[in-house]
KEBATOR-8361 format. One record per atom (N, C-alpha, C, O): residue number from 1; residue in one letter; atom name; x, y, z. Coordinates in steps of 0.02 Angstrom, whole numbers, plus 50000, padded with zeros to 5 digits. Example, Ala and Ser with C-alpha at 12.3 -4.5 7.8 and 13.67 -1.06 7.14 Angstrom:
BEGIN
+-----+------+------+-------+-------+-------+
: pos : code : site :    c1 :    c2 :    c3 :
+-----+------+------+-------+-------+-------+
:   1 :    a :    N : 50660 : 49716 : 50390 :
:   1 :    a :   CA : 50615 : 49775 : 50390 :
:   1 :    a :    C : 50660 : 49835 : 50390 :
:   1 :    a :    O : 50712 : 49834 : 50423 :
:   2 :    s :    N : 50642 : 49888 : 50354 :
:   2 :    s :   CA : 50684 : 49947 : 50357 :
:   2 :    s :    C : 50645 : 50002 : 50394 :
:   2 :    s :    O : 50670 : 50057 : 50402 :
+-----+------+------+-------+-------+-------+
end
This chain:
BEGIN
+-----+------+------+-------+-------+-------+
: pos : code : site :    c1 :    c2 :    c3 :
+-----+------+------+-------+-------+-------+
:   1 :    m :    N : 52482 : 49781 : 52364 :
:   1 :    m :   CA : 52417 : 49753 : 52374 :
:   1 :    m :    C : 52365 : 49792 : 52333 :
:   1 :    m :    O : 52321 : 49763 : 52302 :
:   2 :    v :    N : 52370 : 49858 : 52335 :
:   2 :    v :   CA : 52324 : 49899 : 52296 :
:   2 :    v :    C : 52333 : 49883 : 52222 :
:   2 :    v :    O : 52284 : 49881 : 52185 :
:   3 :    g :    N : 52393 : 49872 : 52200 :
:   3 :    g :   CA : 52407 : 49856 : 52131 :
:   3 :    g :    C : 52374 : 49790 : 52111 :
:   3 :    g :    O : 52350 : 49782 : 52055 :
:   4 :    a :    N : 52374 : 49742 : 52157 :
:   4 :    a :   CA : 52343 : 49677 : 52143 :
:   4 :    a :    C : 52268 : 49684 : 52133 :
:   4 :    a :    O : 52240 : 49656 : 52087 :
:   5 :    f :    N : 52236 : 49723 : 52177 :
:   5 :    f :   CA : 52164 : 49734 : 52171 :
:   5 :    f :    C : 52148 : 49773 : 52107 :
:   5 :    f :    O : 52098 : 49759 : 52073 :
:   6 :    t :    N : 52189 : 49822 : 52092 :
:   6 :    t :   CA : 52178 : 49862 : 52031 :
:   6 :    t :    C : 52185 : 49818 : 51970 :
:   6 :    t :    O : 52144 : 49821 : 51924 :
:   7 :    g :    N : 52237 : 49776 : 51969 :
:   7 :    g :   CA : 52248 : 49731 : 51912 :
:   7 :    g :    C : 52190 : 49681 : 51905 :
:   7 :    g :    O : 52168 : 49668 : 51850 :
:   8 :    a :    N : 52167 : 49655 : 51961 :
:   8 :    a :   CA : 52111 : 49607 : 51960 :
:   8 :    a :    C : 52047 : 49642 : 51935 :
:   8 :    a :    O : 52010 : 49613 : 51895 :
:   9 :    g :    N : 52036 : 49704 : 51957 :
:   9 :    g :   CA : 51977 : 49742 : 51936 :
:   9 :    g :    C : 51979 : 49756 : 51862 :
:   9 :    g :    O : 51928 : 49749 : 51827 :
:  10 :    v :    N : 52037 : 49777 : 51837 :
:  10 :    v :   CA : 52044 : 49791 : 51766 :
:  10 :    v :    C : 52035 : 49727 : 51726 :
:  10 :    v :    O : 52003 : 49727 : 51673 :
:  11 :    g :    N : 52063 : 49673 : 51750 :
:  11 :    g :   CA : 52055 : 49609 : 51715 :
:  11 :    g :    C : 51982 : 49587 : 51712 :
:  11 :    g :    O : 51959 : 49562 : 51661 :
:  12 :    l :    N : 51946 : 49598 : 51767 :
:  12 :    l :   CA : 51875 : 49580 : 51769 :
:  12 :    l :    C : 51835 : 49623 : 51719 :
:  12 :    l :    O : 51793 : 49596 : 51683 :
:  13 :    v :    N : 51848 : 49687 : 51718 :
:  13 :    v :   CA : 51814 : 49732 : 51672 :
:  13 :    v :    C : 51828 : 49712 : 51600 :
:  13 :    v :    O : 51783 : 49709 : 51558 :
:  14 :    l :    N : 51891 : 49697 : 51585 :
:  14 :    l :   CA : 51909 : 49677 : 51517 :
:  14 :    l :    C : 51876 : 49611 : 51497 :
:  14 :    l :    O : 51855 : 49602 : 51440 :
:  15 :    d :    N : 51871 : 49565 : 51545 :
:  15 :    d :   CA : 51838 : 49501 : 51532 :
:  15 :    d :    C : 51764 : 49511 : 51517 :
:  15 :    d :    O : 51737 : 49481 : 51470 :
:  16 :    v :    N : 51731 : 49553 : 51557 :
:  16 :    v :   CA : 51660 : 49567 : 51545 :
:  16 :    v :    C : 51650 : 49600 : 51477 :
:  16 :    v :    O : 51604 : 49582 : 51441 :
:  17 :    l :    N : 51693 : 49647 : 51460 :
:  17 :    l :   CA : 51688 : 49680 : 51395 :
:  17 :    l :    C : 51698 : 49631 : 51337 :
:  17 :    l :    O : 51664 : 49635 : 51286 :
:  18 :    e :    N : 51745 : 49585 : 51346 :
:  18 :    e :   CA : 51759 : 49536 : 51293 :
:  18 :    e :    C : 51699 : 49490 : 51283 :
:  18 :    e :    O : 51680 : 49475 : 51227 :
:  19 :    r :    N : 51669 : 49467 : 51338 :
:  19 :    r :   CA : 51609 : 49424 : 51333 :
:  19 :    r :    C : 51551 : 49462 : 51300 :
:  19 :    r :    O : 51514 : 49434 : 51260 :
:  20 :    g :    N : 51543 : 49525 : 51319 :
:  20 :    g :   CA : 51491 : 49566 : 51288 :
:  20 :    g :    C : 51502 : 49573 : 51214 :
:  20 :    g :    O : 51455 : 49570 : 51174 :
:  21 :    a :    N : 51565 : 49584 : 51194 :
:  21 :    a :   CA : 51581 : 49591 : 51123 :
:  21 :    a :    C : 51567 : 49527 : 51085 :
:  21 :    a :    O : 51543 : 49529 : 51029 :
:  22 :    q :    N : 51581 : 49470 : 51117 :
:  22 :    q :   CA : 51567 : 49405 : 51085 :
:  22 :    q :    C : 51492 : 49395 : 51075 :
:  22 :    q :    O : 51470 : 49371 : 51023 :
:  23 :    k :    N : 51453 : 49415 : 51125 :
:  23 :    k :   CA : 51380 : 49408 : 51120 :
:  23 :    k :    C : 51352 : 49454 : 51066 :
:  23 :    k :    O : 51307 : 49435 : 51028 :
:  24 :    v :    N : 51379 : 49515 : 51063 :
:  24 :    v :   CA : 51357 : 49562 : 51011 :
:  24 :    v :    C : 51374 : 49534 : 50942 :
:  24 :    v :    O : 51334 : 49540 : 50896 :
:  25 :    a :    N : 51432 : 49505 : 50936 :
:  25 :    a :   CA : 51452 : 49477 : 50871 :
:  25 :    a :    C : 51407 : 49419 : 50852 :
:  25 :    a :    O : 51388 : 49413 : 50794 :
:  26 :    a :    N : 51388 : 49377 : 50901 :
:  26 :    a :   CA : 51344 : 49321 : 50887 :
:  26 :    a :    C : 51275 : 49346 : 50865 :
:  26 :    a :    O : 51245 : 49319 : 50819 :
:  27 :    v :    N : 51250 : 49397 : 50900 :
:  27 :    v :   CA : 51185 : 49426 : 50881 :
:  27 :    v :    C : 51190 : 49456 : 50812 :
:  27 :    v :    O : 51144 : 49448 : 50772 :
:  28 :    g :    N : 51244 : 49490 : 50797 :
:  28 :    g :   CA : 51254 : 49520 : 50731 :
:  28 :    g :    C : 51253 : 49468 : 50676 :
:  28 :    g :    O : 51223 : 49479 : 50623 :
:  29 :    e :    N : 51285 : 49411 : 50688 :
:  29 :    e :   CA : 51285 : 49357 : 50638 :
:  29 :    e :    C : 51215 : 49329 : 50628 :
:  29 :    e :    O : 51194 : 49315 : 50572 :
:  30 :    a :    N : 51178 : 49321 : 50683 :
:  30 :    a :   CA : 51109 : 49295 : 50678 :
:  30 :    a :    C : 51065 : 49344 : 50638 :
:  30 :    a :    O : 51026 : 49323 : 50596 :
:  31 :    v :    N : 51072 : 49408 : 50653 :
:  31 :    v :   CA : 51034 : 49459 : 50617 :
:  31 :    v :    C : 51052 : 49459 : 50543 :
:  31 :    v :    O : 51009 : 49464 : 50500 :
:  32 :    e :    N : 51116 : 49453 : 50528 :
:  32 :    e :   CA : 51139 : 49451 : 50459 :
:  32 :    e :    C : 51108 : 49393 : 50422 :
:  32 :    e :    O : 51087 : 49400 : 50364 :
:  33 :    d :    N : 51106 : 49334 : 50454 :
:  33 :    d :   CA : 51075 : 49275 : 50422 :
:  33 :    d :    C : 51001 : 49287 : 50407 :
:  33 :    d :    O : 50977 : 49271 : 50353 :
:  34 :    v :    N : 50966 : 49316 : 50454 :
:  34 :    v :   CA : 50894 : 49330 : 50445 :
:  34 :    v :    C : 50884 : 49381 : 50389 :
:  34 :    v :    O : 50840 : 49373 : 50348 :
:  35 :    v :    N : 50925 : 49433 : 50389 :
:  35 :    v :   CA : 50919 : 49485 : 50338 :
:  35 :    v :    C : 50933 : 49456 : 50268 :
:  35 :    v :    O : 50897 : 49470 : 50220 :
:  36 :    e :    N : 50985 : 49415 : 50263 :
:  36 :    e :   CA : 51001 : 49384 : 50198 :
:  36 :    e :    C : 50942 : 49341 : 50174 :
:  36 :    e :    O : 50925 : 49343 : 50115 :
:  37 :    e :    N : 50912 : 49303 : 50219 :
:  37 :    e :   CA : 50855 : 49260 : 50200 :
:  37 :    e :    C : 50795 : 49304 : 50179 :
:  37 :    e :    O : 50761 : 49288 : 50130 :
:  38 :    a :    N : 50783 : 49357 : 50215 :
:  38 :    a :   CA : 50727 : 49402 : 50198 :
:  38 :    a :    C : 50739 : 49435 : 50131 :
:  38 :    a :    O : 50693 : 49441 : 50091 :
:  39 :    v :    N : 50801 : 49455 : 50118 :
:  39 :    v :   CA : 50817 : 49489 : 50054 :
:  39 :    v :    C : 50806 : 49441 : 49996 :
:  39 :    v :    O : 50785 : 49462 : 49942 :
:  40 :    q :    N : 50818 : 49377 : 50005 :
:  40 :    q :   CA : 50807 : 49328 : 49952 :
:  40 :    q :    C : 50733 : 49322 : 49934 :
:  40 :    q :    O : 50716 : 49307 : 49877 :
:  41 :    h :    N : 50689 : 49334 : 49983 :
:  41 :    h :   CA : 50617 : 49327 : 49972 :
:  41 :    h :    C : 50585 : 49391 : 49947 :
:  41 :    h :    O : 50528 : 49389 : 49923 :
:  42 :    v :    N : 50618 : 49447 : 49951 :
:  42 :    v :   CA : 50588 : 49511 : 49931 :
:  42 :    v :    C : 50564 : 49511 : 49859 :
:  42 :    v :    O : 50507 : 49532 : 49847 :
:  43 :    p :    N : 50603 : 49490 : 49810 :
:  43 :    p :   CA : 50578 : 49492 : 49741 :
:  43 :    p :    C : 50514 : 49451 : 49731 :
:  43 :    p :    O : 50469 : 49473 : 49695 :
:  44 :    q :    N : 50509 : 49394 : 49763 :
:  44 :    q :   CA : 50449 : 49352 : 49757 :
:  44 :    q :    C : 50389 : 49387 : 49787 :
:  44 :    q :    O : 50335 : 49387 : 49759 :
:  45 :    v :    N : 50400 : 49417 : 49846 :
:  45 :    v :   CA : 50345 : 49451 : 49880 :
:  45 :    v :    C : 50322 : 49511 : 49839 :
:  45 :    v :    O : 50262 : 49522 : 49832 :
:  46 :    v :    N : 50368 : 49549 : 49812 :
:  46 :    v :   CA : 50350 : 49608 : 49772 :
:  46 :    v :    C : 50313 : 49586 : 49709 :
:  46 :    v :    O : 50263 : 49618 : 49691 :
:  47 :    t :    N : 50335 : 49534 : 49677 :
:  47 :    t :   CA : 50302 : 49509 : 49616 :
:  47 :    t :    C : 50231 : 49487 : 49632 :
:  47 :    t :    O : 50184 : 49504 : 49597 :
:  48 :    r :    N : 50223 : 49448 : 49686 :
:  48 :    r :   CA : 50156 : 49425 : 49705 :
:  48 :    r :    C : 50111 : 49483 : 49724 :
:  48 :    r :    O : 50052 : 49483 : 49707 :
:  49 :    a :    N : 50138 : 49531 : 49760 :
:  49 :    a :   CA : 50098 : 49589 : 49780 :
:  49 :    a :    C : 50077 : 49629 : 49718 :
:  49 :    a :    O : 50020 : 49651 : 49713 :
:  50 :    g :    N : 50124 : 49638 : 49671 :
:  50 :    g :   CA : 50108 : 49674 : 49610 :
:  50 :    g :    C : 50053 : 49640 : 49570 :
:  50 :    g :    O : 50008 : 49674 : 49545 :
:  51 :    k :    N : 50056 : 49574 : 49565 :
:  51 :    k :   CA : 50004 : 49537 : 49529 :
:  51 :    k :    C : 49937 : 49544 : 49564 :
:  51 :    k :    O : 49885 : 49553 : 49532 :
:  52 :    g :    N : 49938 : 49541 : 49630 :
:  52 :    g :   CA : 49876 : 49548 : 49668 :
:  52 :    g :    C : 49845 : 49617 : 49659 :
:  52 :    g :    O : 49784 : 49623 : 49651 :
:  53 :    v :    N : 49886 : 49668 : 49660 :
:  53 :    v :   CA : 49861 : 49736 : 49650 :
:  53 :    v :    C : 49833 : 49744 : 49580 :
:  53 :    v :    O : 49779 : 49773 : 49571 :
:  54 :    s :    N : 49868 : 49719 : 49530 :
:  54 :    s :   CA : 49844 : 49723 : 49461 :
:  54 :    s :    C : 49777 : 49688 : 49452 :
:  54 :    s :    O : 49732 : 49715 : 49420 :
:  55 :    e :    N : 49770 : 49629 : 49481 :
:  55 :    e :   CA : 49707 : 49592 : 49475 :
:  55 :    e :    C : 49651 : 49630 : 49510 :
:  55 :    e :    O : 49595 : 49633 : 49484 :
:  56 :    t :    N : 49665 : 49657 : 49568 :
:  56 :    t :   CA : 49614 : 49694 : 49605 :
:  56 :    t :    C : 49592 : 49756 : 49567 :
:  56 :    t :    O : 49532 : 49770 : 49562 :
:  57 :    v :    N : 49640 : 49794 : 49541 :
:  57 :    v :   CA : 49623 : 49854 : 49503 :
:  57 :    v :    C : 49582 : 49835 : 49442 :
:  57 :    v :    O : 49534 : 49870 : 49425 :
:  58 :    s :    N : 49600 : 49782 : 49408 :
:  58 :    s :   CA : 49563 : 49760 : 49349 :
:  58 :    s :    C : 49491 : 49742 : 49367 :
:  58 :    s :    O : 49444 : 49761 : 49332 :
:  59 :    k :    N : 49482 : 49705 : 49422 :
:  59 :    k :   CA : 49415 : 49685 : 49444 :
:  59 :    k :    C : 49373 : 49746 : 49463 :
:  59 :    k :    O : 49315 : 49751 : 49445 :
:  60 :    v :    N : 49403 : 49793 : 49499 :
:  60 :    v :   CA : 49367 : 49853 : 49519 :
:  60 :    v :    C : 49349 : 49894 : 49458 :
:  60 :    v :    O : 49292 : 49918 : 49452 :
:  61 :    h :    N : 49396 : 49901 : 49413 :
:  61 :    h :   CA : 49383 : 49940 : 49351 :
:  61 :    h :    C : 49328 : 49908 : 49310 :
:  61 :    h :    O : 49282 : 49942 : 49287 :
:  62 :    d :    N : 49331 : 49842 : 49302 :
:  62 :    d :   CA : 49280 : 49807 : 49263 :
:  62 :    d :    C : 49212 : 49812 : 49296 :
:  62 :    d :    O : 49161 : 49816 : 49262 :
:  63 :    a :    N : 49210 : 49810 : 49362 :
:  63 :    a :   CA : 49147 : 49815 : 49398 :
:  63 :    a :    C : 49116 : 49884 : 49392 :
:  63 :    a :    O : 49055 : 49890 : 49393 :
:  64 :    d :    N : 49156 : 49936 : 49384 :
:  64 :    d :   CA : 49131 : 50004 : 49380 :
:  64 :    d :    C : 49104 : 50022 : 49311 :
:  64 :    d :    O : 49062 : 50066 : 49306 :
:  65 :    i :    N : 49126 : 49989 : 49259 :
:  65 :    i :   CA : 49108 : 50008 : 49191 :
:  65 :    i :    C : 49032 : 50005 : 49180 :
:  65 :    i :    O : 49004 : 50054 : 49155 :
:  66 :    p :    N : 48996 : 49951 : 49196 :
:  66 :    p :   CA : 48924 : 49951 : 49185 :
:  66 :    p :    C : 48888 : 50007 : 49223 :
:  66 :    p :    O : 48843 : 50039 : 49196 :
:  67 :    e :    N : 48908 : 50019 : 49284 :
:  67 :    e :   CA : 48877 : 50071 : 49324 :
:  67 :    e :    C : 48891 : 50140 : 49294 :
:  67 :    e :    O : 48846 : 50182 : 49292 :
:  68 :    q :    N : 48951 : 50151 : 49270 :
:  68 :    q :   CA : 48968 : 50215 : 49240 :
:  68 :    q :    C : 48928 : 50225 : 49175 :
:  68 :    q :    O : 48904 : 50281 : 49162 :
:  69 :    l :    N : 48920 : 50173 : 49136 :
:  69 :    l :   CA : 48880 : 50178 : 49074 :
:  69 :    l :    C : 48807 : 50194 : 49090 :
:  69 :    l :    O : 48776 : 50235 : 49056 :
:  70 :    k :    N : 48781 : 50162 : 49141 :
:  70 :    k :   CA : 48712 : 50174 : 49162 :
:  70 :    k :    C : 48703 : 50246 : 49183 :
:  70 :    k :    O : 48654 : 50279 : 49164 :
:  71 :    e :    N : 48750 : 50271 : 49224 :
:  71 :    e :   CA : 48746 : 50341 : 49247 :
:  71 :    e :    C : 48752 : 50389 : 49188 :
:  71 :    e :    O : 48716 : 50439 : 49186 :
:  72 :    a :    N : 48796 : 50375 : 49141 :
:  72 :    a :   CA : 48804 : 50419 : 49083 :
:  72 :    a :    C : 48741 : 50418 : 49040 :
:  72 :    a :    O : 48720 : 50471 : 49016 :
:  73 :    a :    N : 48710 : 50361 : 49030 :
:  73 :    a :   CA : 48649 : 50356 : 48991 :
:  73 :    a :    C : 48593 : 50395 : 49025 :
:  73 :    a :    O : 48555 : 50430 : 48991 :
:  74 :    n :    N : 48586 : 50388 : 49090 :
:  74 :    n :   CA : 48534 : 50425 : 49127 :
:  74 :    n :    C : 48546 : 50501 : 49123 :
:  74 :    n :    O : 48499 : 50539 : 49113 :
:  75 :    a :    N : 48608 : 50522 : 49130 :
:  75 :    a :   CA : 48624 : 50593 : 49126 :
:  75 :    a :    C : 48609 : 50620 : 49056 :
:  75 :    a :    O : 48582 : 50675 : 49049 :
:  76 :    t :    N : 48625 : 50581 : 49005 :
:  76 :    t :   CA : 48611 : 50602 : 48936 :
:  76 :    t :    C : 48536 : 50607 : 48924 :
:  76 :    t :    O : 48512 : 50654 : 48893 :
:  77 :    k :    N : 48499 : 50558 : 48950 :
:  77 :    k :   CA : 48426 : 50559 : 48942 :
:  77 :    k :    C : 48396 : 50621 : 48976 :
:  77 :    k :    O : 48352 : 50653 : 48947 :
:  78 :    r :    N : 48419 : 50638 : 49036 :
:  78 :    r :   CA : 48395 : 50697 : 49071 :
:  78 :    r :    C : 48410 : 50760 : 49031 :
:  78 :    r :    O : 48367 : 50804 : 49025 :
:  79 :    k :    N : 48471 : 50765 : 49004 :
:  79 :    k :   CA : 48491 : 50825 : 48966 :
:  79 :    k :    C : 48449 : 50831 : 48902 :
:  79 :    k :    O : 48426 : 50886 : 48886 :
:  80 :    v :    N : 48440 : 50775 : 48866 :
:  80 :    v :   CA : 48401 : 50777 : 48805 :
:  80 :    v :    C : 48329 : 50797 : 48821 :
:  80 :    v :    O : 48300 : 50838 : 48785 :
:  81 :    s :    N : 48299 : 50770 : 48873 :
:  81 :    s :   CA : 48231 : 50787 : 48892 :
:  81 :    s :    C : 48225 : 50861 : 48909 :
:  81 :    s :    O : 48177 : 50894 : 48890 :
:  82 :    k :    N : 48275 : 50887 : 48946 :
:  82 :    k :   CA : 48274 : 50958 : 48965 :
:  82 :    k :    C : 48281 : 51002 : 48903 :
:  82 :    k :    O : 48245 : 51052 : 48897 :
:  83 :    v :    N : 48325 : 50985 : 48858 :
:  83 :    v :   CA : 48335 : 51024 : 48797 :
:  83 :    v :    C : 48271 : 51023 : 48755 :
:  83 :    v :    O : 48250 : 51074 : 48729 :
:  84 :    a :    N : 48239 : 50965 : 48750 :
:  84 :    a :   CA : 48177 : 50960 : 48712 :
:  84 :    a :    C : 48123 : 51002 : 48744 :
:  84 :    a :    O : 48086 : 51038 : 48709 :
:  85 :    a :    N : 48117 : 50999 : 48809 :
:  85 :    a :   CA : 48066 : 51038 : 48844 :
:  85 :    a :    C : 48080 : 51113 : 48837 :
:  85 :    a :    O : 48034 : 51152 : 48824 :
:  86 :    d :    N : 48143 : 51132 : 48844 :
:  86 :    d :   CA : 48161 : 51203 : 48836 :
:  86 :    d :    C : 48147 : 51226 : 48765 :
:  86 :    d :    O : 48124 : 51282 : 48754 :
:  87 :    g :    N : 48162 : 51185 : 48716 :
:  87 :    g :   CA : 48150 : 51202 : 48646 :
:  87 :    g :    C : 48076 : 51210 : 48631 :
:  87 :    g :    O : 48055 : 51257 : 48598 :
:  88 :    n :    N : 48036 : 51163 : 48657 :
:  88 :    n :   CA : 47964 : 51167 : 48647 :
:  88 :    n :    C : 47935 : 51229 : 48680 :
:  88 :    n :    O : 47892 : 51262 : 48652 :
:  89 :    e :    N : 47959 : 51244 : 48738 :
:  89 :    e :   CA : 47936 : 51303 : 48774 :
:  89 :    e :    C : 47955 : 51367 : 48737 :
:  89 :    e :    O : 47916 : 51415 : 48735 :
:  90 :    a :    N : 48014 : 51367 : 48708 :
:  90 :    a :   CA : 48037 : 51427 : 48672 :
:  90 :    a :    C : 47996 : 51440 : 48610 :
:  90 :    a :    O : 47985 : 51498 : 48592 :
:  91 :    i :    N : 47974 : 51388 : 48576 :
:  91 :    i :   CA : 47935 : 51398 : 48515 :
:  91 :    i :    C : 47861 : 51398 : 48528 :
:  91 :    i :    O : 47821 : 51409 : 48482 :
:  92 :    g :    N : 47841 : 51385 : 48589 :
:  92 :    g :   CA : 47771 : 51389 : 48609 :
:  92 :    g :    C : 47731 : 51327 : 48592 :
:  92 :    g :    O : 47669 : 51329 : 48598 :
:  93 :    s :    N : 47761 : 51273 : 48574 :
:  93 :    s :   CA : 47724 : 51212 : 48559 :
:  93 :    s :    C : 47713 : 51173 : 48624 :
:  93 :    s :    O : 47752 : 51181 : 48672 :
:  94 :    p :    N : 47662 : 51132 : 48626 :
:  94 :    p :   CA : 47648 : 51095 : 48688 :
:  94 :    p :    C : 47704 : 51045 : 48702 :
:  94 :    p :    O : 47737 : 51019 : 48657 :
:  95 :    r :    N : 47713 : 51033 : 48766 :
:  95 :    r :   CA : 47764 : 50985 : 48787 :
:  95 :    r :    C : 47741 : 50914 : 48773 :
:  95 :    r :    O : 47680 : 50901 : 48772 :
:  96 :    p :    N : 47787 : 50867 : 48763 :
:  96 :    p :   CA : 47768 : 50799 : 48748 :
:  96 :    p :    C : 47727 : 50767 : 48802 :
:  96 :    p :    O : 47688 : 50720 : 48789 :
:  97 :    d :    N : 47733 : 50791 : 48864 :
:  97 :    d :   CA : 47695 : 50760 : 48918 :
:  97 :    d :    C : 47626 : 50790 : 48926 :
:  97 :    d :    O : 47589 : 50772 : 48971 :
:  98 :    g :    N : 47607 : 50837 : 48881 :
:  98 :    g :   CA : 47541 : 50865 : 48879 :
:  98 :    g :    C : 47531 : 50925 : 48923 :
:  98 :    g :    O : 47474 : 50949 : 48928 :
:  99 :    l :    N : 47580 : 50951 : 48956 :
:  99 :    l :   CA : 47572 : 51008 : 49001 :
:  99 :    l :    C : 47582 : 51074 : 48968 :
:  99 :    l :    O : 47576 : 51126 : 49000 :
+-----+------+------+-------+-------+-------+
end
């Protein structure tokens, strides 16, 4: 009698394990299908992302150029004015602004 219960218990455990293994295999197949589909789309996504980044960088770079030129021109003007003032002061001639 004990052997019958033991055999039934072992059979039940093995049945549960087999069903679990089947479910895991089914989930694995579903995941594999999803991964394969995602992998097929990766090159397209990377290409589109790369184009978007390139366009954005180009727009940002182009937008900065006028401002950078303006800043450089103002800095040059300040330096030239300072050099002229320092030169005039060194030789003792009046400054262009009359001071």
